[in-house]
C-alpha positions in Angstrom: 19.8 -18.7 -82.4 18.1 -19.8 -79.3 16.9 -16.3 -78.5 15.0 -13.3 -80.0 15.7 -11.0 -82.8 15.2 -7.4 -82.0 15.2 -4.2 -84.0 16.0 -1.1 -81.9 15.7 2.4 -83.3 16.6 5.9 -82.3 15.7 9.1 -84.0 17.3 12.5 -83.4 19.2 11.2 -80.4 16.1 11.7 -78.3 13.2 9.5 -79.1 13.7 5.7 -78.8 11.3 3.0 -80.0 11.8 -0.7 -80.5 10.4 -3.9 -81.9 11.3 -7.2 -80.2 10.5 -10.8 -81.1 9.3 -12.2 -78.7 7.8 -9.1 -77.3 9.5 -7.7 -74.1 12.2 -10.4 -74.2 14.8 -7.9 -73.1 13.4 -5.9 -70.2 13.4 -2.1 -70.1 15.9 -2.2 -67.2 18.4 -4.3 -69.2 17.9 -2.1 -72.3 18.5 1.1 -70.4 21.8 -0.4 -69.0 23.1 -1.3 -72.5 21.6 1.3 -74.8 24.9 3.2 -75.0 26.2 0.1 -76.8 23.1 -0.5 -78.9 23.2 3.1 -80.3 26.9 3.9 -79.9 29.1 6.9 -80.7 29.5 7.8 -84.4 32.9 6.2 -84.5 31.4 2.8 -83.9 28.7 3.0 -86.5 28.6 0.4 -89.3 30.6 -2.0 -87.2 29.7 -5.4 -85.8 29.4 -4.9 -82.0 28.8 -7.8 -79.5 28.3 -7.3 -75.8 27.8 -9.9 -73.1 25.8 -8.8 -70.1 22.9 -9.8 -67.9 22.9 -13.3 -69.2 22.6 -12.2 -72.8 25.0 -11.9 -75.8 23.8 -9.1 -78.0 25.2 -8.7 -81.5 24.3 -5.7 -83.6 25.3 -3.5 -86.5 24.4 0.1 -85.7 23.6 2.4 -88.6 23.3 6.2 -88.8 21.5 7.9 -91.7 22.4 11.5 -92.3 19.5 13.4 -93.9 17.9 16.8 -93.3 14.4 15.3 -93.3 15.1 13.8 -89.8 15.0 15.8 -86.6 18.6 16.8 -85.8 19.5 15.7 -89.4 20.1 12.1 -88.5 18.3 8.8 -87.9 19.8 5.8 -86.0 18.8 2.2 -85.9 20.3 -1.1 -84.9 19.2 -4.6 -85.8 20.3 -7.0 -83.0 20.4 -10.7 -82.5 20.1 -11.7 -78.8 21.5 -15.1 -77.7 22.4 -16.9 -74.5 25.5 -15.5 -72.9 27.4 -18.8 -73.4 26.4 -19.2 -77.1 28.9 -18.8 -80.0 27.6 -16.0 -82.2 30.3 -15.3 -84.8 28.3 -17.2 -87.4 25.4 -14.7 -87.0 27.5 -11.6 -87.7 27.2 -11.7 -91.6 23.4 -12.3 -91.2 23.1 -9.3 -88.8 25.0 -7.1 -91.2 23.1 -8.2 -94.3 19.7 -7.7 -92.6 20.7 -4.3 -91.4 21.6 -3.2 -94.9 18.3 -4.6 -96.1 16.5 -2.4 -93.5 18.6 0.5 -94.5 17.5 0.2 -98.1 13.8 0.0 -96.9 14.3 3.2 -94.9 16.0 5.1 -97.7 13.5 4.1 -100.3 10.3 4.4 -98.3 11.0 5.6 -94.8 9.9 2.2 -93.5 11.7 2.2 -90.1 11.0 5.8 -89.2 7.3 5.2 -89.6 7.2 2.2 -87.3 6.6 4.2 -84.1 3.7 6.2 -85.6 2.0 3.7 -87.9 0.5 0.5 -86.4 0.6 -1.2 -89.8 4.3 -0.6 -90.2 4.9 -1.9 -86.6 3.1 -5.2 -87.3 4.8 -5.5 -90.6 8.3 -5.2 -89.1 7.3 -7.6 -86.2 6.1 -10.2 -88.8 9.4 -9.9 -90.7 11.5 -10.4 -87.6 9.3 -13.2 -86.3 9.7 -15.1 -89.6 13.5 -14.6 -89.6 13.7 -15.8 -85.9 11.7 -18.9 -86.5 13.3 -19.8 -89.8 16.9 -19.3 -88.6 16.3 -21.3 -85.5 14.6 -24.1 -87.4 16.7 -24.4 -90.6 19.5 -21.8 -90.4 18.0 -20.1 -93.5 15.3 -17.5 -94.3 13.9 -15.8 -97.3 12.4 -12.3 -96.7 10.1 -10.7 -99.4 8.8 -7.1 -98.9 7.3 -5.5 -102.0 9.7 -5.9 -104.8 12.7 -6.7 -102.5 13.8 -10.2 -101.7 16.6 -11.2 -99.3 18.1 -14.6 -98.7 19.7 -15.2 -95.3 21.7 -18.2 -94.3 23.7 -19.0 -91.2 27.1 -20.5 -92.1 28.7 -22.4 -89.3 32.2 -21.0 -88.8 34.7 -23.9 -88.7 37.6 -24.0 -86.2 41.0 -23.1 -87.5 42.7 -26.1 -89.1 45.9 -27.6 -87.6 49.2 -26.3 -88.9 50.5 -28.0 -92.0 54.1 -29.4 -91.8 56.5 -30.5 -94.5 56.0 -34.2 -93.7 52.2 -34.1 -93.9 50.5 -35.9 -96.8 47.3 -34.3 -98.0 44.6 -36.5 -99.4 41.2 -35.4 -100.8 38.3 -36.6 -98.8 35.9 -36.0 -101.7 36.3 -36.7 -105.4 38.4 -34.1 -107.2 35.8 -34.0 -110.0 33.3 -32.2 -107.8 35.6 -29.1 -107.7 35.7 -26.7 -110.6 38.9 -24.9 -111.4 37.3 -21.5 -111.0 36.6 -22.3 -107.3 40.3 -22.1 -106.5 43.1 -19.5 -106.9 45.8 -20.1 -109.5 48.3 -21.5 -106.9 45.8 -24.1 -105.6 44.9 -25.1 -109.2 48.6 -25.7 -109.8 48.8 -28.0 -106.7 45.7 -30.0 -107.2 47.2 -32.6 -109.7 49.9 -33.4 -107.2 47.6 -34.1 -104.2 47.4 -37.9 -104.5 47.5 -39.1 -100.9 51.1 -40.2 -101.1 53.2 -37.1 -101.8 54.1 -35.0 -98.7 54.1 -31.2 -98.6 57.8 -30.8 -99.3 57.6 -33.1 -102.3 54.5 -31.4 -103.7 56.3 -28.0 -103.5 59.2 -29.4 -105.6 57.0 -31.2 -108.1 54.6 -28.3 -108.6 57.4 -25.7 -108.6 55.6 -23.7 -105.9 57.2 -22.1 -102.8 56.9 -24.3 -99.8 55.1 -21.7 -97.6 52.5 -21.2 -100.4 51.8 -24.9 -100.6 51.2 -25.0 -96.8 48.9 -22.0 -97.0 46.8 -23.6 -99.9 46.6 -27.0 -98.2 45.5 -25.3 -94.9 42.8 -23.5 -96.8 41.6 -26.8 -98.2 41.7 -28.2 -94.7 39.4 -25.4 -93.5 36.8 -26.3 -96.1 37.2 -30.0 -95.3 38.3 -30.8 -98.8 41.4 -32.7 -97.7 42.8 -34.5 -94.7 46.4 -35.0 -93.6 48.1 -38.4 -93.4 51.5 -39.6 -92.4 54.1 -40.5 -95.1 53.5 -44.0 -96.5 56.4 -46.4 -96.3 56.6 -50.2 -96.4 58.8 -50.0 -93.3 56.0 -48.2 -91.4 54.4 -49.9 -88.4 50.6 -49.6 -87.8 48.3 -50.8 -85.1 44.5 -51.1 -85.1 42.4 -48.8 -83.0 39.1 -49.7 -81.1 37.2 -48.4 -84.1 38.4 -51.3 -86.2 35.5 -53.4 -84.7 33.1 -51.2 -86.7 34.3 -53.0 -89.9 32.8 -56.2 -88.6 29.4 -54.8 -88.0 28.8 -51.7 -90.2 27.6 -52.9 -93.6 27.9 -49.4 -95.2 31.5 -49.1 -93.9 32.3 -52.6 -95.2 31.0 -51.7 -98.7 32.9 -48.5 -98.8 36.1 -50.1 -97.6 35.9 -53.0 -100.1 35.5 -50.6 -103.0 38.2 -48.3 -101.8 41.0 -50.9 -101.2 40.3 -53.2 -104.2 42.8 -53.4 -107.0 41.3 -51.6 -110.0 39.7 -53.8 -112.6 39.9 -56.9 -110.4 37.3 -58.9 -108.5 36.3 -57.3 -105.2 38.1 -58.7 -102.1 36.2 -60.1 -99.1 35.7 -58.0 -95.9 37.1 -61.0 -93.9 40.5 -60.7 -95.7 40.6 -57.0 -95.2 39.7 -57.3 -91.5 42.4 -59.9 -91.0 45.1 -57.6 -92.4 44.0 -54.7 -90.2 43.9 -56.9 -87.1 47.4 -58.3 -87.9 49.0 -54.8 -87.7 50.9 -54.9 -84.5 53.9 -53.3 -82.8 57.1 -54.6 -84.4 55.4 -55.8 -87.6 56.1 -53.6 -90.6 53.7 -53.3 -93.6 56.4 -55.1 -95.6 56.2 -58.0 -93.2 52.4 -58.1 -93.6 52.6 -58.1 -97.4 55.1 -61.0 -97.3 52.8 -62.9 -95.0 49.4 -62.3 -96.7 50.3 -61.2 -100.2 47.4 -58.7 -100.4 47.7 -58.3 -104.2 46.8 -62.0 -104.6 43.5 -61.2 -102.8 42.9 -58.1 -105.0 43.8 -55.8 -102.1 45.8 -52.6 -102.7 47.9 -52.4 -99.5 48.5 -48.6 -100.1 44.8 -47.9 -100.3 44.2 -50.3 -97.4 46.5 -48.1 -95.2 44.9 -44.9 -96.5 41.4 -46.0 -95.8 42.3 -47.3 -92.3 44.0 -43.9 -91.4 41.2 -41.8 -92.9 38.5 -43.7 -90.9 40.8 -44.1 -87.8 40.6 -47.9 -88.0 44.4 -47.9 -87.6 47.1 -45.5 -86.5 50.7 -45.1 -87.4 53.3 -45.9 -84.8 56.1 -43.4 -85.4 59.8 -43.5 -84.4 61.4 -40.7 -82.5 65.2 -40.6 -82.2 66.6 -39.3 -78.9 70.2 -38.2 -78.4 71.7 -39.3 -75.1 75.0 -37.5 -74.1 78.0 -39.5 -75.1 80.5 -40.7 -72.5 83.2 -39.3 -74.8 83.1 -35.6 -73.9 85.8 -34.8 -76.4 83.4 -35.7 -79.3 81.4 -32.6 -80.4 77.6 -32.9 -80.8 76.6 -32.8 -84.5 73.7 -30.7 -85.7 71.9 -33.9 -86.6 72.2 -35.1 -83.0 70.9 -31.8 -81.8 67.6 -32.5 -83.7 67.2 -35.8 -81.9 65.2 -34.4 -79.1 62.4 -37.0 -79.0 60.0 -34.4 -80.2 60.6 -34.9 -84.0 59.7 -38.1 -85.7 61.7 -39.8 -88.4 59.4 -38.2 -91.0 60.0 -34.7 -89.7 63.8 -35.2 -89.5 63.9 -36.6 -93.0 61.9 -33.7 -94.5 63.9 -31.0 -92.7 67.3 -32.6 -93.3 66.6 -33.9 -96.8 67.5 -37.5 -95.9 65.9 -40.6 -97.2 64.4 -42.9 -94.6 67.0 -45.5 -95.3 69.9 -42.9 -94.9 68.5 -41.7 -91.6 68.0 -45.2 -90.3 71.6 -46.0 -91.1 72.9 -42.9 -89.2 70.7 -43.7 -86.2 71.8 -47.3 -86.0 75.5 -46.5 -86.3 75.3 -43.9 -83.5 75.4 -45.6 -80.0 74.4 -42.3 -78.3 71.0 -42.3 -80.0 68.0 -44.4 -78.9 64.6 -44.7 -80.6 61.2 -44.3 -79.0 58.2 -45.9 -80.7 54.9 -44.2 -80.0 
């Protein structure tokens, strides 16, 4: 959190009292300037409100309790988290709401909050609760609050960034073992897709094989991406060209990475390959050399190396990257010849994989069409 937790109350619309941890962290002048947002109009009650002012970012969940036992028949309070103005606070919003509802229950069952201003014991009790929450959340991101027979568990869950868009040519692959996921964790559509996510089938192919609408497949895979259950790889072909990245040097020095790589790329049931043989294959991936050329040169199966798993591991750990081909249509000198729809798609922005998936061509068919068209050039990048 990097800043205090505060509980601010207002009763009857007139009297205002407050508990801050640490004490007097937010000055009276600052509070007077923002109190209209701390205790807002009725229309904004029971909503998460965040304001950024005076170097603070204040997130609260204002609550109004209507009851004849209070002066003017209502009691207001707001539990706020105060952070630095530059801090990201969205991950605290569920905690603020849950803690506010906890205090609401305490007030409804025993008038706990409304007695804070008049009873020193209640004031110290609330201060201790807030101090414990502040220290625990800042230290571990979790806190357990026990008050009488009530127990509340708080946990700050880091909000992940939105995953990248999923395209037809993307190949999803699980980054953890499928066995750790239980079927009841996923919706029915995702359960239908899971058997087809093997690290080699692209999105369009999964949609056909699983008999699920393409847009639903993309939505499900994007959800799995959000939870970091899968990653996206390019389509695997023996005609693909790969090149090592600077990270490949880690394979020569990182013992844990070496062990993981050896187990991952080995042919099932065979003797484990040596890291030297694996390293040589990665370093031999260069511009102009296809995977098929490498297999002919080194015969990885003879060394108990599964070349498909070798490529998967290299891409997942960014030891290698795929060099893609992008067809570009250059205007023909024959102005009488109309431009075909396929040529229109050769903008240099779509790779072979994307064109194949959108047009329904096999890589071989597209290659033949490109090579036979003198008005099309290919960019490798």
